[in-house]
N, C-alpha and C positions, 0 to 999 in steps of 0.2 A: 832743883838748882836755884839758889837764892838770887833775887834781882838786886839786893842791897849792895852798895859799894862801901867797903870798910875804909872810912877816912878818920883821921885823928882830929881834924879841925872842922868837920861838918857831920851832922847826925842824920840827915834826911836825904841822902844821895842814893839814887837807884837807877836801874836800867829800864828803858821802855820796851826792851825785848822780852821774849818769852811769854807773851800774852796771846790768847787764842783769837783768831780772826773769823769773820763770818763765813769764809769759804773752807774752813777746816784747817787752816794753817796756823802759824804762830808768827809774831813779830820778831824781827832779827835783833839779836843782842849786839852790844858793842857799837851801836850807831848813834843813838840819841839817849842822853841821860838827863835827869832832873835832880835838883838839889836845893838846899837851903842856902843861907848866906855863906859865901866863900872866904870871908875875911880872915878866918882862923886857920886856913890851910897850912900845914907844915911842909917842910921840904920833902918828907916822905910822901905826903899826899900829892904834891905837885909832880913828883917823879912817877907815881902810880898813874895819875890822870894823863899826863903828857907823854910819858915814856911807854908805859904798858898799854894804856887804853887809847892812845893816839888822839887825845883831845886836841882839836884845832880851832873850834869856835865856841865862844861863850856868849849866851844871850842873857843879858842882865836886865831884868824887868823892874828893878827898884826905881824909886822916884829920884829926882835930882837931889832932893834933900837927904835921902838916905845915902847916896853915893858921896855927897859932900861931908856928911857927918861921920860916916863909917869908913870911907875910903874906897878906892876901886878894887883892892884885893891883890894878893901876891901873884895871881896868874897874869896880871897886866905887865909883869916884868919878864914874862917868858916870850921870847920872840916868835916861837912857833904858833902861838895862840892869838887869834884875832878876837877882839871884843866888840860886841854890838850892844850899846846901851839903848834899849827901846822901852822907856818907861810907859806903863799903862796909865799912870797919873790919875788913878781913881781910888787911891787908898782912902779908907774910911777913918783910920787913925791919923794922928798928926804927921807921921812919917812912914807908915808901913801898912801892910795888908792884914795885920793880926787883929784888927778891930774894925768891924764894919760900922759905918756911920749910923747912929741911932737917933739923930736929931729929927724933929718933926719935918716932914716934907723931904727927907733925905732920899727917898725912893719915889720916883714918879711912876706910879702904878700904871697909868694910862699909856706911858711910853714903853714900859718894860713887860708888863704881863697882859695876856689876852682876856683874862676873866673879868666879868662884870663886877663881881663881889670882891672888894679889896679888904683883905685882912692882914694887917701888918704883924704877922707872926715871925718867928725866927727863920722858918723856911723861906718865906717871901723876902725877908730882909737880906739873907745871904744870896738868894737868887738875883735880886735886884742889884746887889753889890757886884756880882760877877757880870751881869749883863751890862753894867756900866762900863766895864773895860771895853766891850765891843762897841758900845754906843759912843763913848768919848774918845777912844783911841784906836779906831779900826785900822788905820794905816800901820800902827805899831804891831798890832796882832798879826796882820798879814806879813809884814816884814820879818817878824820873829819866826813864823812858820817857814818862810822861804829860807831863812838862815839855817834853820834846823834841817832843811832838805839838802844843803850843800854837800856835794860829794868830795869832801876834802878832809878826811879823818872824821872823828866823832864830834858831835855838838852837845853842849850842855846848856839847859835853860834853868835859871834860878831867880829867886826873889829873896825875901828875908827868912820866912819860915819854910818856904818850899811847899806851901799848902794851897793858897788861894790863887794868886796870879799864875804861879807855876802850874797849879792844878788845872786851871782853865786851858792854858796852852797845851799841856800834855793831853787833855781830853780831846781837844780839837785835832791835834796831830794823830792821835790814835784813831779818831773817827775817819780822817782822810785815809789812813793806812788800812782801813777795813776791819779794825778790831771790833769785837762784839761789845754791845752796850754793857753787858755784865763785866767784861774785862776792863772797860773804861772806869766803871764804878769801883771795881776791885783796886785798880791803881790809885784812884783818888783817896779811898778810905785807908790805904796802907800807911799814909802819913800818921794816922792815929796810933800806930804801933810805936812810933817814936815821939809822940806828942810831949811827954814829960821831959825828955831830953831836949827837945826843941825849945820849950818854954824856959827851961833852966838856962839854956845857952843865951837866949835873947834877953832874959832878965839881967844878964851881966852887962848889958849895954844901955846907957842913958837914952839912946835913940828909941828903944822899944819898950823899956820897962813901964812907963806910964800907961801906954795903951794896953799892955798885957794885964797889968794889975787892976785895971778898971772893971774887969769882969772875972767871974770864976773860971778856973782853968778848964772845966768841962765845956764851957761855952765855945772854946776854941777848937773843939773836936770836929774833924771833917766827917760829916754824916752822909750816908749814901743818898738820902733824900735831897740834899742840897744840889749835888751834881746831876741827879736824875731830873729834878725840876728845871734846872738850867737847860739841859738838853731838850726837855719837853717844850720849853718856851721856843727854842730854835725850831723844833719840829712844827709847832703850831703857827709860828709867824713867818718862817722862811722855807718850810719844807725840809728842814734839817740843817745841821751845821754847814753842809756843802752849799746849800742855798744862800746862807748868809755870806759865806766866803766869796761865792760867785758875784754877788751884788757889790762886793768891795774889791773887785779887781783880780780875784784868784782865777787862774786859768787851768785848762786841762794839762798844760805843760807843768804847772806848779804841782798839780795832783800827782802826775806821773813821777816827778822828781821825789816828792816826799814818800810816795808809796814804794819807790825803788829803794829808798834808804831804809825803810822799816820792814820791807817784805822780801827783797831778793838776797 
């Protein structure tokens, strides 16, 4: 059974349900969704999300500049839906997450990675980019996960491409829920199946076109090694994602709430 959500105005929407967990179970469908930019949602899409899928909370990870330039989106006009703008504010491009910063010194290896040898390859660049969200906006990360755990209908987390910022939050949520690492990686790389559609859609916006066109399309592909190394860094530095969350105010009550959303 597919996890993709068929929308007319977004191309990277899917359910975090249906993924295997470490204890032999699966995550629950219909509780937490992830997506790309929601600006183009049609009335049919809104009806599907709000009416059929019972969407009640939207976590918008876009920057202030993105929201200003692109607009808040049609779901903000729906009274049943609460919006939570929690920018991670570490985008590498001018407005978005589609281009990690490649300027000299953009990644502080001593603060991000535990290894003595620093090699600024693509894998390290993306990992440092992702870890920057946690380093620079830990309160937003924790608040986003708490919102995703609310027991009031379904929640949806999104950014621009639904790839990097959304990918990190989805990985953390699945980790808390007890999903296997293999399942977390599977969910992350699934965006690659829609990458051409995502890039075509974002190139239609002045906000994102410059960042996208500055690199070959293949450079935007979500590769398994990126999220694997991100999780490995958390394992090495904090004893795992749960260790990082605990250091930033996450409680056992938070864990129980998010697990109950994705497991029961």
